[in-house]
Structure formats: C-alpha cells, structure tokens
C-alpha positions in Angstrom: 129.2 116.1 61.1 129.0 118.9 62.7 126.5 117.1 65.8 129.3 114.3 66.1 131.5 117.0 66.5 130.0 118.3 69.2 129.6 115.5 71.0 133.5 114.5 70.4 134.5 117.0 72.2 132.0 117.0 74.6 133.7 113.2 75.8 136.9 114.6 75.6 138.5 116.0 78.9 138.3 119.5 77.6 135.3 119.8 78.6 136.6 120.9 82.2 137.2 123.9 80.7 134.1 125.9 81.3 133.1 123.5 84.1 132.1 125.0 87.9 133.0 122.8 90.9 129.6 123.7 93.8 130.8 123.8 96.8 128.8 122.5 100.0 129.1 122.8 103.6 128.0 121.2 106.7 128.2 121.2 110.2 128.2 117.6 112.1 129.0 117.8 115.8 132.6 117.5 115.8 133.7 118.3 112.3 132.7 120.4 110.0 132.7 118.8 106.2 132.8 120.4 102.7 131.7 119.0 99.7 133.0 119.5 96.2 130.7 118.5 93.3 133.4 116.9 90.7 133.7 114.9 87.3 134.3 111.4 87.9 137.1 110.1 88.1 139.5 113.7 88.3 142.3 113.5 90.0 143.6 116.1 93.2 145.9 117.0 95.3 145.3 118.0 98.8 148.7 120.0 100.5 148.8 121.0 104.5 150.8 123.6 106.1 149.5 123.3 110.2 152.0 125.7 111.5 150.1 128.1 108.5 146.9 126.6 109.4 146.4 126.6 105.7 145.4 124.1 103.0 145.6 124.1 99.6 142.9 122.1 97.3 144.1 121.2 93.6 141.9 119.3 91.3 143.8 117.9 88.4 142.1 120.3 85.2 142.5 123.6 84.1 140.2 126.4 83.6 138.0 125.3 86.6 136.1 127.7 88.0 134.7 127.3 92.3 131.1 128.3 93.2 131.4 129.5 97.0 128.9 131.6 97.5 127.1 129.6 100.0 129.9 127.3 101.6 129.4 129.7 104.9 125.1 129.3 104.7 125.4 126.2 107.2 128.7 126.5 109.2 130.2 129.3 111.2 133.9 130.1 111.4 135.0 128.2 114.6 136.5 125.5 112.3 137.0 127.4 108.9 138.2 130.9 108.3 138.1 131.2 104.8 138.2 129.6 101.7 139.2 131.1 99.1 139.4 130.4 94.6 143.0 130.7 93.3 143.4 132.9 90.6 145.2 130.3 87.9 141.8 128.2 88.7 141.3 125.1 89.4 142.7 125.2 93.3 141.4 126.7 96.8 143.2 127.8 99.3 141.6 126.8 103.0 142.6 129.0 105.8 142.0 127.5 108.9 140.9 129.3 112.8 142.0 126.5 114.8 144.7 123.7 114.9 142.5 121.3 111.9 143.4 118.2 110.4 141.7 118.4 107.0 141.2 114.1 105.5 140.1 114.2 102.2 138.2 111.7 100.5 136.6 110.7 97.3 132.3 109.7 97.7 130.5 108.2 95.1 133.3 108.9 92.5 131.8 112.7 92.0 132.3 114.3 95.7 135.3 114.9 97.4 134.5 115.1 100.8 136.7 117.3 102.8 135.8 117.3 106.9 138.1 119.7 109.3 138.0 118.5 112.4 140.0 119.5 115.7 144.1 117.9 115.7 143.1 117.6 120.0 139.1 116.1 120.4 139.0 118.6 123.8 140.4 121.3 122.3 137.7 121.5 119.6 136.0 124.9 120.1 133.2 124.6 118.2 132.2 121.1 120.1 132.6 123.3 124.0 130.0 123.8 125.9 128.7 127.2 126.3 129.8 128.8 129.7 128.7 128.0 133.1 126.3 125.4 130.9 125.9 122.4 133.5 127.5 119.1 132.4 125.3 115.5 132.7 126.8 112.7 134.2 126.2 109.3 135.2 122.9 106.7 134.0 122.0 110.7 132.0 124.7 110.3 129.6 122.8 107.1 128.5 119.3 106.4 126.5 117.9 109.3 125.3 120.5 111.7 126.7 123.5 110.2 125.1 121.5 110.7 121.6 120.3 113.9 122.2 123.8 115.6 123.2 124.4 114.8 119.6 122.3 117.0 118.6 122.6 120.7 117.4 119.6 122.6 116.9 121.3 126.4 116.7 121.5 127.9 113.9 123.8 124.9 112.1 121.5 122.2 112.9 123.3 118.4 112.5 124.1 115.1 114.2 127.2 113.6 114.0 130.1 112.5 114.1 130.0 108.8 112.3 130.2 109.1 108.3 127.0 108.2 106.7 126.9 107.4 102.9 125.7 110.9 101.9 128.2 113.6 103.1 125.4 115.6 104.2 123.0 113.5 105.9 123.6 113.1 109.6 123.8 109.7 111.1 120.4 108.5 112.9 120.3 106.7 116.2 120.3 102.7 116.2 118.0 102.6 118.5 114.5 101.4 116.6 110.6 103.1 117.6 108.8 101.1 119.8 107.8 98.2 118.4 103.8 98.9 117.1 101.0 96.0 117.9 100.8 94.9 114.5 104.8 95.0 114.4 105.0 92.5 117.1 102.4 90.5 115.6 104.0 89.7 112.7 107.9 89.4 114.0 106.5 87.4 117.3 108.3 90.0 119.3 106.5 91.8 122.6 105.7 95.3 122.4 108.0 97.8 124.1 106.3 100.0 126.5 106.6 104.9 126.3 108.5 103.4 129.7 111.6 102.6 127.1 113.2 105.5 127.6 116.3 104.2 125.3 113.4 103.3 122.6 111.5 107.2 123.2 115.3 108.5 123.0 116.1 107.4 120.1 113.0 107.9 118.2 112.6 111.6 119.1 116.4 111.6 118.3 115.6 110.7 115.1 112.6 112.7 113.8 114.8 115.0 115.0 117.9 114.3 112.7 115.5 114.1 109.8 113.9 117.5 110.4 117.6 119.1 111.3 118.7 117.5 107.4 115.9 118.9 105.5 116.2 122.4 107.1 112.5 122.2 109.1 113.9 122.2 112.6 113.7 125.1 114.4 114.8 125.0 118.6 111.0 126.7 120.4 112.4 125.3 124.3 112.2 127.6 127.4 114.2 130.1 128.4 115.8 128.4 131.4 115.3 124.5 132.1 113.0 123.6 135.4 112.6 120.2 137.1 110.1 119.4 139.8 112.0 118.9 142.8 110.6 116.2 143.7 113.4 113.5 143.7 111.8 111.1 141.0 111.6 114.0 138.4 115.0 114.4 139.0 117.7 113.2 136.1 120.0 111.2 137.4 123.6 113.2 138.7 121.6 116.6 138.6 119.9 118.4 142.1 118.1 120.9 142.5 121.2 123.4 142.6 122.0 122.8 139.1 119.6 123.3 137.7 118.3 126.7 139.1 121.4 127.9 138.4 121.3 126.4 134.9 122.2 128.8 131.7 119.1 129.5 129.7 121.1 128.7 126.9 122.8 125.5 127.7 123.1 122.2 125.6 120.2 121.0 124.1 119.6 117.8 126.5 119.0 119.6 129.6 116.1 121.7 127.2 114.4 118.9 126.1 114.0 117.1 129.5 112.8 120.3 131.0 110.3 120.6 128.0 109.5 116.5 128.5 109.4 117.2 132.2 105.5 117.1 132.0 104.9 113.5 130.0 104.2 110.3 131.9 106.3 108.0 130.1 105.0 105.2 132.9 101.2 105.7 131.2 99.3 102.5 131.4 97.7 100.2 128.2 98.3 101.1 124.5 99.8 104.8 123.9 102.2 106.1 121.7 104.6 109.0 122.0 106.1 111.6 119.5 107.5 114.6 119.1 104.2 116.4 118.3 102.5 114.9 121.3 100.0 112.2 119.8 98.2 110.7 123.2 95.1 108.4 122.0 92.5 107.8 124.9 92.8 103.7 126.2 90.8 101.2 124.8 89.9 100.2 128.5 87.4 103.4 128.6 86.2 103.0 125.2 84.5 98.8 125.3 81.0 99.8 125.0 80.4 96.3 124.8 81.6 95.0 127.3 79.4 97.3 129.7 75.8 94.9 128.8 76.3 91.0 128.7 75.4 89.7 125.8 72.3 88.3 125.1 70.3 90.7 128.3 67.3 92.8 127.4 67.0 96.0 127.3 64.3 97.2 129.9 65.3 94.5 132.7 69.1 96.0 132.4 68.1 99.7 132.3 65.1 98.8 135.1 68.0 97.3 136.9 70.9 100.2 136.8 69.2 103.0 137.2 67.1 101.5 140.6 70.7 101.5 141.7 71.2 105.4 141.0 69.7 107.0 144.3 70.4 105.3 147.9 69.1 105.4 150.7 68.4 109.1 151.7 68.2 110.0 147.4 72.1 110.1 147.6 73.3 109.7 144.2 75.8 106.5 144.6 78.2 107.3 141.3 79.6 104.1 140.8 76.1 103.1 140.1 75.6 106.6 137.5 78.1 106.1 136.4 77.2 102.1 135.5 73.7 103.6 134.2 75.0 106.0 131.9 76.9 103.2 130.5 74.6 100.8 129.8 72.8 103.6 127.9 75.4 104.0 125.4 76.3 100.3 124.8 72.3 100.9 124.0 72.1 103.4 121.7 70.8 106.2 124.3 73.2 109.5 123.9 71.0 112.2 124.9 69.6 109.9 128.2 73.2 109.4 128.4 74.5 112.7 128.6 71.1 114.0 131.1 72.4 110.8 133.6 76.6 112.1 133.8 75.1 116.3 134.2 74.3 114.6 137.6 77.6 112.9 138.6 80.2 115.0 140.3 83.2 113.5 138.8 85.7 115.0 136.7 86.5 111.4 134.8 83.3 110.9 132.8 84.3 113.1 129.7 84.9 109.9 127.7 81.5 109.6 128.5 80.6 112.6 127.8 81.8 112.9 124.2 80.3 109.3 123.0 77.5 110.6 124.0 77.3 113.4 121.5 78.4 110.6 119.2 76.1 108.3 119.3 73.2 110.7 118.5 75.6 111.5 115.6 75.8 115.3 116.7 79.5 117.0 117.1 81.2 116.8 120.3 81.5 120.5 121.1 84.6 119.0 123.6 87.0 117.9 121.0 88.2 114.9 123.2 89.3 112.7 120.5 90.3 115.7 118.0 93.7 114.4 116.7 93.3 110.5 117.6 92.6 109.7 114.3 95.8 107.3 113.6 95.5 106.1 116.8 96.7 101.6 116.6 93.3 101.3 119.8 90.1 102.0 119.4 90.0 105.6 119.9 90.7 106.2 116.1 87.3 104.8 115.2 85.7 107.1 117.7 87.6 109.8 116.1 86.7 109.5 112.8 83.5 109.1 113.6 84.4 112.7 115.8 85.5 114.3 112.1 82.8 116.8 110.7 80.4 116.1 107.9 83.8 117.5 104.9 86.6 116.7 107.6 89.0 116.7 104.6 92.9 113.9 104.1 92.9 112.6 107.9 95.6 109.4 108.5 93.3 106.8 109.9 94.5 103.7 110.9 92.1 102.0 109.3 92.9 98.4 110.5 92.2 100.4 114.0 89.0 101.8 112.8 88.1 98.6 111.5 88.4 96.3 114.0 87.0 99.3 117.2 84.0 99.1 114.3 83.0 95.1 114.7 83.9 95.2 118.4 81.0 96.8 119.1 77.4 95.5 119.2 74.9 94.8 116.4 72.9 97.4 116.7 75.5 100.0 117.0 76.9 98.6 113.9 73.6 99.3 111.9 73.0 103.2 114.5 77.2 103.6 113.0 78.0 101.8 110.1 77.0 104.6 107.6 78.2 107.4 109.5 81.7 106.0 110.2 81.5 105.1 105.7 80.8 108.7 104.8 83.7 110.3 107.4 86.0 108.0 106.3 85.2 108.7 102.6 85.4 112.2 103.3 88.8 111.7 105.0 90.1 109.7 101.6 89.8 106.3 102.9 87.1 105.3 100.6 88.4 101.0 100.5 87.7 101.5 104.0 84.1 103.1 103.9 82.8 100.1 101.6 84.6 97.5 103.5 82.5 98.9 106.9 79.0 99.1 104.8 79.8 95.4 103.7 80.3 94.5 106.9 76.9 95.5 108.1 75.5 94.0 105.5 77.0 90.4 106.4 76.3 91.2 109.8 72.3 92.0 108.8 72.1 89.6 106.2 70.3 92.1 103.9 71.0 95.1 102.3 68.8 97.4 104.6 67.9 101.5 103.9 70.7 102.5 105.5 73.2 100.4 103.9 71.6 101.9 100.6 71.5 105.2 101.6 75.9 104.8 103.1 76.0 103.4 99.3 75.0 106.3 98.1 76.4 108.9 99.3 79.8 107.1 98.6 78.3 107.0 95.4 77.9 110.7 95.6 81.8 111.9 97.2 82.7 109.7 94.3 82.1 111.6 92.0 79.7 108.5 90.6 76.5 110.7 90.5 74.0 108.1 88.1 75.0 104.9 90.7 73.8 107.4 93.7 70.6 109.3 92.2 67.9 106.6 92.0 68.9 105.2 95.1 68.9 108.1 97.5 65.4 109.3 95.8 63.5 105.9 96.4 64.9 107.0 99.5 64.4 110.6 100.2 60.2 109.5 99.6 59.7 106.5 101.1 58.6 106.6 104.4 61.7 105.4 106.8 64.1 107.1 108.9 66.1 107.9 106.3 63.9 110.2 104.0 65.8 113.6 105.9 69.1 112.0 104.8 68.7 111.7 101.5 67.1 114.4 99.9 70.4 116.5 101.7 71.7 114.2 99.5 69.6 114.1 96.8 70.1 118.4 96.6 73.8 117.8 97.3 73.7 115.4 93.8 71.7 118.1 91.7 74.3 121.3 92.8 77.3 119.1 91.9 75.5 118.4 88.8 74.4 121.6 87.8 71.0 120.7 87.6 67.5 121.7 88.4 65.7 120.2 91.7 62.3 118.4 91.4 59.4 120.0 92.9 58.8 117.0 95.8 62.6 117.4 97.1 61.9 121.4 97.2 58.7 120.9 98.8 60.6 117.9 101.7 63.7 120.0 102.4 61.0 122.4 103.1 59.2 120.7 105.6 61.9 118.9 106.9 63.2 122.5 107.6 60.4 123.4 109.7 60.6 120.0 111.7 64.1 120.2 112.9 64.0 124.1 113.0 64.5 122.9 117.2 67.4 120.7 116.5 71.1 120.4 115.2 70.3 119.6 111.8 67.2 122.7 111.3 70.4 125.2 110.0 71.7 121.8 107.9 68.0 121.8 105.9 67.4 125.2 105.7 70.7 125.7 103.5 69.2 122.9 101.8 66.2 124.5 100.6 68.0 127.6 99.7 70.0 125.7 97.1 67.3 123.5 95.5 65.7 127.3 95.3 69.2 129.0 93.5 69.3 125.5 91.3 65.4 126.3 90.4 66.8 129.9 89.1 63.8 130.7 92.3 65.9 133.3 93.0 62.7 136.0 94.3 61.8 132.8 96.3 65.2 131.9 98.0 66.0 135.6 98.1 62.6 136.0 100.2 63.8 133.0 102.3 66.7 134.4 103.3 65.2 138.1 103.9 62.6 135.4 105.8 65.5 133.8 108.2 66.8 136.9 110.2 66.9 136.0 113.5 65.7 132.7 113.7 66.9 129.0 114.0 69.3 129.8 111.6 72.8 130.7 112.4 74.0 134.8 111.6 77.4 132.6 109.7 75.2 130.2 108.0 72.5 132.9 106.7 75.4 135.1 105.8 77.4 132.7 103.8 74.0 131.8 101.7 73.2 135.1 100.9 77.1 135.2 99.4 76.3 132.0 97.6 72.7 133.9 96.0 74.1 136.3 95.2 76.2 134.9 93.0 73.5 133.0 91.6 72.2 135.8 90.7 74.7 137.7 89.5 75.7 134.3 86.9 72.0 133.2 85.5 69.4 135.3 86.7 67.9 137.7 83.3 68.1 141.9 83.6 65.1 142.9 85.9 65.6 139.9 88.3 68.5 140.8 88.6 68.3 145.2 88.8 65.6 144.1 91.8 67.2 141.8 93.9 71.4 143.2 93.4 69.6 147.7 93.9 68.2 145.8 97.1 71.0 144.7 98.2 72.8 148.0 97.1 70.5 150.1 99.1 70.6 148.4 102.1 74.6 148.2 102.3 74.7 144.5 101.2 78.6 143.9 100.5 79.5 140.1 99.1 82.0 139.1 100.8 83.8 138.1 98.0 86.1 140.6 95.8 85.9 139.2 92.7 81.7 139.5 93.2 81.1 142.5 94.0 83.1 143.0 90.6 80.6 140.7 88.7 78.2 143.0 90.1 79.3 146.5 88.4 80.1 144.5 85.3 76.0 143.9 84.6 75.2 147.7 85.5 76.4 149.2 82.6 75.1 147.1 79.8 71.8 147.3 81.3 72.7 150.6 81.7 73.1 152.0 84.8 76.7 153.0 84.9 75.9 155.6 87.8 75.2 152.0 90.0 77.8 150.4 89.0 80.0 152.9 89.8 78.3 152.2 93.3 79.0 149.1 93.6 82.6 149.6 92.4 83.5 152.3 95.7 83.0 148.9 97.6 86.5 147.3 96.1 89.5 148.6 97.8 92.4 149.5 95.5 95.0 146.5 97.2 92.9 143.8 96.4 93.6 141.5 93.3 90.6 142.3 91.6 92.1 146.1 92.0 92.8 146.4 87.9 89.9 145.3 86.3 88.1 147.0 89.1 89.9 150.9 87.0 89.5 149.3 84.2 85.4 149.1 84.9 85.1 152.2 86.4 87.2 153.6 83.5 84.4 152.7 81.4 81.6 153.4 83.4 83.2 157.2 83.8 83.2 157.4 79.2 80.1 156.6 80.0 78.6 159.6 81.5 80.4 161.3 79.3 83.9 161.9 82.3 86.2 161.3 79.4 88.7 163.0 81.4 88.2 161.7 85.5 88.1 158.1 83.1 91.9 158.7 81.1 93.6 159.2 84.8 92.2 156.2 86.6 93.4 154.6 82.8 97.4 155.6 84.1 99.3 153.1 84.1 97.3 150.3 83.1 97.6 147.6 79.9 96.4 145.8 78.0 94.1 146.0 74.5 90.9 146.1 77.0 92.5 149.5 78.0 93.8 149.9 74.4 89.9 150.0 73.6 88.9 152.9 75.8 91.5 155.2 75.4 90.7 155.1 71.7 87.2 155.6 73.0 88.7 158.4 74.9 90.1 159.9 72.3 86.9 159.4 69.4 85.0 161.2 72.2 87.2 163.7 72.7 87.9 164.7 69.1 90.8 163.1 69.0 90.2 160.9 65.3 93.3 160.9 64.1 95.0 159.1 67.3 91.6 157.3 68.3 91.8 155.9 64.3 95.5 154.2 65.3 94.7 152.7 68.2 92.2 151.0 66.5 94.4 150.1 63.5 96.4 148.6 66.1 93.8 146.6 68.0 92.8 145.2 64.4 89.2 147.2 64.6 89.3 148.5 60.5 85.8 149.7 60.5 86.4 151.6 63.3 89.7 152.8 62.6 87.8 153.8 59.0 85.0 155.9 61.0 87.8 157.5 63.3 89.3 158.6 60.1 87.0 160.2 58.2 85.7 161.9 60.8 89.7 162.9 61.1 88.6 164.0 57.6 92.0 161.4 56.6 90.6 160.9 53.4 93.2 159.2 52.1 93.5 156.2 54.2 89.5 155.9 54.0 89.6 156.2 50.2 90.9 152.2 49.9 89.9 151.2 47.0 86.7 149.7 48.8 83.5 149.5 47.9 81.1 150.7 50.4 79.8 154.1 50.4 83.4 156.1 53.1 85.4 154.4 50.6 83.8 156.2 47.5 82.5 159.3 49.5 86.2 159.8 50.3 87.4 158.9 46.4 85.2 162.0 45.7 86.2 164.3 47.8 89.8 163.7 46.8 88.3 163.3 43.2 89.6 167.1 40.8 87.1 168.9 39.8 85.7 169.0 35.9 87.5 171.0 33.7 84.4 173.0 31.9 85.1 175.3 29.0 82.6 178.0 31.0 83.1 180.0 27.4 83.1 177.5 24.8 80.5 174.6 26.4 79.9 171.7 24.6 77.4 168.6 24.2 79.5 166.7 25.5 80.9 168.1 28.1 76.7 169.0 29.5 76.3 165.5 29.1 80.5 164.6 31.1 78.6 167.1 33.7 75.3 165.7 33.8 76.5 161.7 34.2 78.9 162.9 37.0 75.9 164.7 38.6 73.6 161.0 39.2 76.9 159.5 39.9 77.6 162.1 42.7 74.3 161.9 43.8 74.2 158.2 43.9 77.0 157.8 45.8 75.7 161.0 48.8 72.9 159.2 49.0 74.2 155.7 49.7 76.6 157.4 52.9 73.0 158.6 54.0 72.2 155.5 54.3 75.1 154.4 55.5 75.3 157.0 57.7 71.0 156.6 59.1 70.9 157.2 62.8 68.9 153.6 63.4 65.4 154.2 65.7 64.4 157.8 64.9 62.2 157.7 62.2 58.7 158.4 62.4 
C-alpha cells in the first residue's frame, strides 16, 4: 500500500514541487537560443516589455526551480544581458541587451525554446563583422563562401540560423560531398570532381558544423590572410590591396580561404579531399601490371630496355631509364630498380622508389604512402603493404585494396599476397586478409607453402594457436624460402602461449640471425633467438647473447629493449642463485631497467635472499614522484627494519596507510620494546599469535592466560595464581603432598614453556 501511494504521488502533478528545470543555451548566428527542459504538457506564459527590454517567463506549476549555472557557458551577452529566477519560483526574468524580439515554442513536448533575435536584423550586434574586416561580394558570396559565412568558430561555435528538430544542433548545408566511385556505381550518377567548388564547400561546412556541435572545434588560422598575387588564384571580388590590409580577425571565410589557397582543387585523377588533408597517389602512377605487356619473356624485356638506357656518348636517356626501372618493378626486382633509379636526375620518381622498397618486403623510408590506406584507388593497396609489422588499428578501404591486388600480375600476387594478408590482419581486417589468400590460392590452383604460411600467421594473430602450431613447425623445418618467417612465427606463438621452444627452433633462430646479420631482418632473428632462450629459462645464455651483441649489427634500441625483457624474465622466473648472479652484475654496471615496476620487483627479491642493503641500493633508482613511490617507501622501510635502523623506518612510514604499513609499524614497535602498542596493532590485523606473543613480552598475563592450553597461557596462569598457603609452624602430611603435586605441575609447565620458546638451529 505504501509503495502504491508513492507511485500515485509521483504520477500526480504534485511531483513538480521538487523539480528543477535545467536551462541550456547556444548561439545560432542571427539568434540566441535558450532551452528549458520542462515536464510534458506543462503550460507557460511569456510576457514581453519591449520598452524596458525585459521578458518574463511563467510556468504553470508551483515550486519549480531553475538551474541557470551554465546559461552563459556557450553564449555571450550581446543579446541576453542576464537571466534571474523569481523568488517565488516557477518564473524567470530575462534582461535583454538589444532591441530584440523573443519567440517561444515547444519542441517534442518536453523542451520550451526561446529564440532571441534582433527586431531589425541590420542592427544585430552579434552578427556585425569586426571593424575594418573586408567583405566578400559578387560570386565569392556563393558556394564555399556562402556556406562558410554562417560558421562561427570564435569563443561560441555554431552554424545558423534555420531552425532544426534539435534546438541545439546547427543547420548543415543542403549540398552533398563529391560523389564517390562506389556511390556512382550504385546510383548511376557521374563522379563529381574536386573542381566542383560547391561540393567541396558543402563538405567542409558539414565537417565544421559537426565539430562545432560536438565542442571539439578550435580555430587555428593564420593571423593575417594572404592571397597569391596572380589574379587566377585571387578570390572574385577582391583585389590585392584589400587582402593586404585585411583585419587579422576578419571573418572565417577570409581566413579559411587563406589557409586553403595552396590547395590544387583542379588536380586530375580520382583523388579525395577532406578537412585534414587526405591526399592519394593517382592510379596512373601505380599501374604495375601495365608496365610490361602480358606474356613477355622477362629476359627479353629486361635486355631490350636496359640497352636503351645509355645512348650516344653513354648519355642516360631519362625516359628509357624510368621504363627499365618499371620493368624491374613489374617482375619484383626492388633493389635492382632502386639502384637504377639512383642514376636518374628526375625528381618525379618518388613513387617508383617507394615501390622498390615494398617489393623487397622492406619498410619505405620515404613514407610516401603514409595515411593513404583509405584511398579509393591503388594507393590503398601499397599503403597497407607499407604498414609496419604490427600496425595497430587503421581505417582501410578493403574494396580498393582487393581491386588493386587483383590488378597485379600473378607473380606479384604470389610475392606480395602473404605480406598483404599479414598487414590487413594486423590493421583489424582478418576477413579481408583471408580473402587475399583465398584469391591467391584460386589463381595458383593449390595451397603453396607461402599461402600456408600466410594462413598460419593469420591464425596466430587471431589467437587460434592450436591451428597455427603444426603448419608453422612444418614450414620452419622445411628447406623452402618460407622457413625463416616460419621460425619467427613459431617463436612468437610459443611466447604468446607461454610455452618453451623446441631446441631445433632455438638453433634455427641462432643460425638465421647469423645468416641475415647484414640485412634488415638480422635484428629480428636476433630478438627471436634471445626470446627463445628466455622462454626456455636459459637466463645466463640469454644474458650472454645480449652482452655479445653490444656494438654489432643489432641497433642499440633493439638491444636495450631485449635487455629489459630479459631482466623482467629473470625477476619473475629465475631461481635465487641465478637471480642474484645476474641482478648483482647489472647493479654493479649501473644498468637501470626502463620501468620503475621492474626496479621495484628486483628490490623485492633482495630482502628475501638476505640482502636488504642491495634492496636499498636498487630502490634509490626510483624517484619519489613515481607511481610505485608508495610501494617503494614501504619496501625501503622493511629493508631498514631488517638492518635495525628502526627510527629511519618509522620516519619513512609517516603518512602511509594500509595493512602492510600497520604490520611494519607493529614489528618496529616490537623491536623497539613497545610490546603493548605492538600487541594492539597485531590484534587489529587479526594476528592473534603475534598479539599474544607481544602481550607475553609486555607482561600482560591476563591477555595471555585466555583459557588456552598452550604453554604461554599455562605459564601466564601459573604466574597469576596465588602462592600456596602453608602453615610453616604446623606442617602436615596433606600440605606436603599438595606442595609436591604443585611442584611437579610447575616443572611440567616450565618444561613446556622452554620447549615452545626454544631457539631453533642452535643444537649441537
């Protein structure tokens, strides 16, 4: 019944008595908007007094409150000077800063909207440009300028003025961005080129609107707009004198136009443009399959084109040189193509040089394809191949990648397919990666070792270790070219599973590290060999392998990273003797692990092996501001306790809290003779045995003699028992027998006490 009454009271209008109405605000260009979140069906009255520039809003409910704390967070006071709630509640008064009209309406039955706009738009202070700001006229007012003129990116971002369904969402332009190739296929529309200025303006304005609405837009524009002197690049209706004297704080159209003045909007080819600058290499410069006619003999093609490179007087024919380099790339000879291109004086071969690295499965030092994985053309294919081994999440146009892959000659599909699948999987597209391998298998008619390796690596990336293990080990022990990659993947699989590595894989990794020591892959095999040794708990051998690599083909950053990995493995799994041998050697050489957590873990093992001094030396490497600083302080106090430096330990524990701190303080008090306080602390921790021991040492026999049958309790009871009352003047046989029995009982209790408190390890 009580619950029903509560529900009924809530359903009745009386629940409004304790309700607070939140008031939100937003600037929308030509007007300022206030939104009151009111209960559904609530009546209201708006009373305007234009001559006093005052408006009163009354809500048809009693006791309503208003949350006005954030009204001016997103608006200025150009139109609304102040807003105050009436003392009686349920009404607010608006003081206007201009000759403005206030329009009110209800939206979605739960939002009461007030729009404040100038009675005469020509007198609207909020819409007036800054003094001296040049205006746009003529064709510049259309398209991009027309859309962006409504964008506000100062302290109060917004786009207006048209009303939308959401009272705080700015209006987006009516235009659409350029039609993509996929949209064109679906709708039958022609692809709209970048030169369509209206489409570009619509897209940029839409991006700005969304960013401003989410509150993530911050203006970052040049302090003074500058336009090139050539008339072709100069916006319509503007001359050089106007732009030179432009106000640095002019409207956003001028500033954006200045920032975009260097963009080539008429570039040919399928390219995209977006705010942020996505730029894609054209398909024409990446048509590898078209660089040599199908079915041509490799030897004949290379011989013919090589012969055309050097003309009369051994002068290099640039066009023939580029043609020869393209033929080398077509057949997969990356290093040879790169050496050929180094003879060229033409600066337009950057794309070919980038491809030469990718053909050899090497990272491209030029970074030419960076950020192009989402391009609609062939650039997406090469951008994915150019990703690092563990790329992390990337936005990839998988359809474009697969189209580009299918356009490659069959020999390049076989050569690049596993690498492409590996990169797609690492970027978060395992389905597309398997699609690449399936297409390759269909074109080859069978599953080659290369395809099998690719599938095993996909299983490894996706955590399907059982499916990957057998194929990888079979390929690792084979004599094919996939053996080195299979060895690396097998050791990575063991590391992921936390399993030891078979001895033959350890030996293969060592052999490959020597074989590839002068190549880009050398450090990878060295890392794999050290990792295999650590997985097999061969800590000394791994430590020696790292020490021997100093000054060799292994880069210092790679060696340093593996040294940290080795130290962490030693701390976690090595026996005490191995740990002390390696940790003390590192401490003597001044090596400091990269992570403070590792330094702390090393220090934690020293006291357990009886070396509190070494723990203090290790802890000195941890700065007080470190995240592990509190843990380090507690460990430092424990080491000082072991060394008998009790006062220093207590000082360190000042301000520290927790059970471990309380236990340390109890031990310190115990060692310092304050057994009573130590006993109370042990009792708080639930350590009853230690509490009774402290009570015994402090002489608190009542706490020790708690009715237990152990030696301490019986001895404490004996101490508390009154002495036997014997009349010495009148001895009796009964008294003598009682005294004899008490003597035997006392001797037994003392013997039990000595046995219980006997110091072990001192016999003999």
